[in-house]
N, C-alpha and C positions, 0 to 999 in steps of 0.2 A: 620453456620448462616452467612450469608454476612452482613457485616456493610457499609452501604453509607453513604454520607453526608446528615446532618439532614436539610429538607427543611419543615418547620411546614405550616399547611395551614394559611388562613388569616381569623382571628377569629375579633367577636365582644365582647370585653371583658365590660361585665355588671355585673361582680361581685364584691367582696371586696376589689378586686385588686391582681395582677397588673391591669391598668387601661389600654386604648387605649394608644400607643404611637404614638405622632405624628411624619407624616414622617420628617420634619424639623430635630427632635432629633435624629432619625433613620440615619440620613445624618449625624449628627453630630457626631455621636458614629464610624462612620466609616473611619472619618479622619486620618492621619498618624499619628502613636504611635510618641510621643518623650519621653525624659526621665523626670523623675519627680523630678529632679532639675535642668532640664533646664530653663534659665533664663525666656524664653518664656512662658514656663507652670506655673513659680512663679508669672509672671504676670496676669495670667487668673484666679490663684488661688487667687489674690487679688479682682479679678472681682467678684468671686463667692462668695464671703465673704460679699462684696458690696452688690450683689443682693439678698443673702438671708437676711441680716439685713431689705432689702426692705419687702421681702416676710414675714419675721416676724413681719415688724413694731417696730424696735428695733435698737437703738443703742452700743445694747453691742459688746463690742471689740473683747469677744470670744465668736464668730459666727463662724461655721465653718460646715463641712460635715467630719460625722463621716466615715470611709473606709468599710462599712459593713451595712446592713439593719437596719430599723427601731428598731429591738429588742436590736441591738446592741448598738442604740442611745441610749435607756431606759438604759442599762447596765451601759454605760457609766455615765450617771447622778447620777444613784444609788450608782456605786462603787467609786463614786467622792465624794460624798455628804455625805454616810454614814459610819460610824465608827462603831464598835463593841460596843454594848451597847445601843446606838441610840434608841430613841423611835419615831417609825415613825408611822403616821396616814394616812391610807391608805383607800381611799373610793372605793369599788365595787359596778358597777351597770353591770357588765359584763365579759368577760372572762378576760379582758386585766387588768384590777383591780386585780383580781388574779395573774398576771404574775408581777406586781408591789410589791405584797406581798412576791413572790418569791423571788425576788431579794433583798429585807429588809434583810431576813433570812437570805441570803446567804451572806451577806455582813454585819453579824456578828448582827443586828439590831434588835432590837422587834416591831414587826407590829400590831397596833391595829384597827382591822378592823372598817370602818363605811358602814353597807351594806344597799344597796336599793333593790329594785325587778328588775329585767333584764327586760330593755324597760323602765325605770324611770329614770329621771335626778338626780344627787347625791343632797340628800336636805341638805340645807346648815343648818339649824336648828340641824339636826343630827350630822354635823362635828362640831357644837359650842358645843354640848353635850360633845364630843367625847375630844375636847378643853380644856373645862371646869373640865372633869375628869382626864385628863393626863397633868397637869401643866408642866410636864417637858419633853413633845415632844419637838422633833427638827426640824421635817419636816411634811409638810402635800402633800399627793400625791395623785392624780386623774387623770382621763381620761376625757379631752375635748370634744372629741367625741367618743363616743365607737362604735367600727366597730363591734364587735360582735351583737348587737342591733339598730343600728341606734340613740342612743339619745346622744344628745348634753345638758352638764352643762353648768352651767352661772358660769364661771370661772372669771369672775371679782370678783363675790360676794365671792366665794370659796379661791381666793388667799388673798381677805382683809379680811376675818375671821381669815386666818391663821396668817398672819400679824400683827393683834389684838393681838393674843395670842403667838407674838415671835417665829413663826414659818417660816425655809422657805420653798418654795413650788417648787414639781415636776409636771411637768405637761405633759401627753400625748397628742400628736397634730398629729399625726401620720396622720389620715382622714382628720383632719381639714385645713392644713394648704393650701392654694391657694383656698378654696372651701368656707368657711364661714368666716364672721368676726372673726379675730384673732389680737388683739393690744396687744403685750408682754410690752412694756414700759407704757403705759396707763393702763394696770392692774395691774403691779408690778410683773409679774411672774419672778420668780428667777431662775430656771432651765426649759428647755423644750428641747423636742425631738419629729421630725418625721420622714418621710420617704418621698423618692422620686416617689414611684410607684403609688401613689393615685391621689389626686388633681393636683400633677404638669405633669402630664402625660408623666413621664420619667422612665427608664428602673429601676427595682430593684436593689436593692445593695448598696444604700448610705443613710446616717442617718444626716440629718442636726441637729445642736442642738445649742443652746444657753444659755451664762449663765452671770445674772449681776455680778456686783462689789461685791454683798453679798455675794453670791453664790460663787465667786472667792475666798472672804476671807477665808469663809470656807475651801475651798480645800488648799489653801497656808496654814492654819493655823492647818492642821490636825495634831492627834499624832501619826498616824500610817501611814504607808505606803498603797496608793492604792493596792487592792489586785490584781489587773488586770494591767500588765505592759503594754500590748498594751492599752489600755483605760486611762490610768494616765495620765490626762491634763496635768501634770507638764512637761513630757516629750513631749507628742503630740504638745503641743504649740511651739516646737524647731524647729517643721516642719513648723506648720501653723501661729506661731505668725508672728506679722508685725515687719519691721526696721530691725532686726537681721539676720545677714546670716543663711538661711534655715540650718539647722542641719538634717541629715537623721535618720529618724525616723523607717519609714516603705516603701513598694513602693506604691504609690498611685496608685488608678485605673484609670489611665490617662484616659481612653478614655470613661470610664463612667461620669468620670468629666466635659470631654467634654459634655458630652448629659446634665448632671445639668445645667451647665451654659447656655446651648441653652434653655433648658425650663424654666430658671429663667429668662432669657432675653423675652422669648415670654409672660411670667408673667406680667412682666414690661410692655411691649408692648400693651399687652390689660389693663392692670391697674387693681389693685386689687379689688377695688370696682366693676367694671365691670365684673372680675370674679366670685365674690360673689354673685353678681346680675342674673349671667349667671346660676349657679347654683341653684340658689332658680325658678328662670322663668321656667327651665326646669324640676325642681322637681315638681312645681305644674301643669304641663303637664302631665307629667307620673303619677300622683294622679289621675288627673281628668280622662284617660285613665284604670287605675287598677279599681277604684272605680265605673266606669259605667259597668264595667264588673261584678261587683259584690263582688270582693277583699277588704281586708282590710288591714290597717297598726295596728300594736302593738303598736307603741309610740306615747305620746298623741301629737296632732299638736303642740302645743307650744314648746317642747324639742324634733322635729322631726329634724333630718338632713337632708338638703334637698339631700346631694351629696351620701347617705346609706340609701337605702330604705328597712325597715325588712315590709315584707307582709306575712299574713298568709298563709298557704296553706289550700285550701277547704278542707272541711272532705272527705276522703276517697279516697284521691289523694295520688299516689306514689311520695315522692318529687325527689327520686331519678330518675325516672324513666322518669319524666318531664323535669328534668332536662340533661339528657340523650338525649333524645329526641330534645331538644333544640341545645344540643351541635351538635348531628350527622347531623341533617336534617337543621338546619339554622346556624351552625358555630357562634351560641350567647350561651357565657358563663352567666350566674348568678348563686349566689352562695348558698350555704347551710347554714341552721342554726348551730350554734356552741354551746357547751354546755347544759345548759338548754332549749335550742331552736332547737336543732337539731332536725330535723323531723317536726318542726312545722312552719318555715318560710323560707323562700328565701330572701334573701339578694342581693338586685337589685341594683349597683351603678351607679352613674351619674356622674363620678367623672375625672374631666381634661378634655381631648379630647374626652371621651366616652361621654361627657355631651353636646349633640347634637340632634335638631330634629329627624333627621334620624333615628338615634339610638334608640330613646323614639318609635316613630312608629314601627320600626322592632321588638322590645322587645314587645309591646302589641301585635301586629298581630301575629306573631309567640306563644306567651303565649296563646291567646284565641285560634288560632287554635288546638294545641296540647291539651289544656284542654276541649275544644268543644268534640275532637273526642276522648277524653277517656271518655265519659259522665259526666264531672263534671258540678255542678250546677252554672252555670254561667249565663250570660247574654251575649248573641252574638251579634253581627252586630251594636252596638253603641259605643264601646272603640276608634275607631278610629278617629270617628267624634267627640269625647270628646274632644281625643288628640288635634286636629287640629282647635278646636273652642279656647282652651286654649292658643295655638301657636298663633292664629290671622293670618294674612296675612303674607307671605314672600316675603321680598322684595329682 
């Protein structure tokens, strides 16, 4: 077997992530590599932190990128904030709430589960009932934007309830950062993590995190060592901290951080509210086309993420066959359902650079063509005009 250089095709990525990477970001990652302790690189690190504070809408001094994907950002939050015996209330309404439970237990904590049906938002009343029943709880953890279902929960309300019962909060914002309103300081979020490969239009492999002073105080006053050496923030901040001379902790992913810097700069240039509005506007156009075709969403409209759309698969249609044809015939990727929704939904992403009118038109046209060819029970010839009507005149 002869092995040659790998040259991937140009795909349109409209699954649950990674999303399309903007050419500016691809160019940034190809720039010359310099040392991770180079004074010029250290200066860029400070800019990345400031840009992340803007993206998260926070003044938290402990705001930084973890040198690993979103799952490592999650572990960083739990490993630093959960000690053996700590009781943590975990809200689960999809796959990633289950991963939070795993993290609590691996840290030696006790997970109290608040479960909601997949495709719905976390019920604040259920959370409050659990808080009343477990007054010794230390933390509340929930997913703001559940990537497995496309449901968005009311983070402000959930954080307020946690604080009412003297609990800190850990929030998963992997799919929400840059795509839907997220206000860390205004909402009082104590610890939060995200990923670069969704609405930031960046390459996968880095996880932005932020901790407020209450969370930092808990970390400083731990009775036990953080179980992960790599993720121990008391050590990491020797490298990412401000003011003091940077000490070696690990070799940062230099070129990947160039890419993140460019992605965050582009977000600031567009403006957060403009980015949020763009994702919502394009969701409405996609929704118009899919519903005109006869497809439906599983998440109630009030709880629906604009950037991640969970769409019911028509009866009798082979999930994998459709996705395979879209990939092979149109170079278009959409996502499969996870867990309880496997084989029942497609997850169509409109995240970051992928959230563009031309992608919506391609997706709707390709999906209609494949479903029609397979004899699915859909309406044909109306979807594209519905999209165009929702998008309005192009200037």
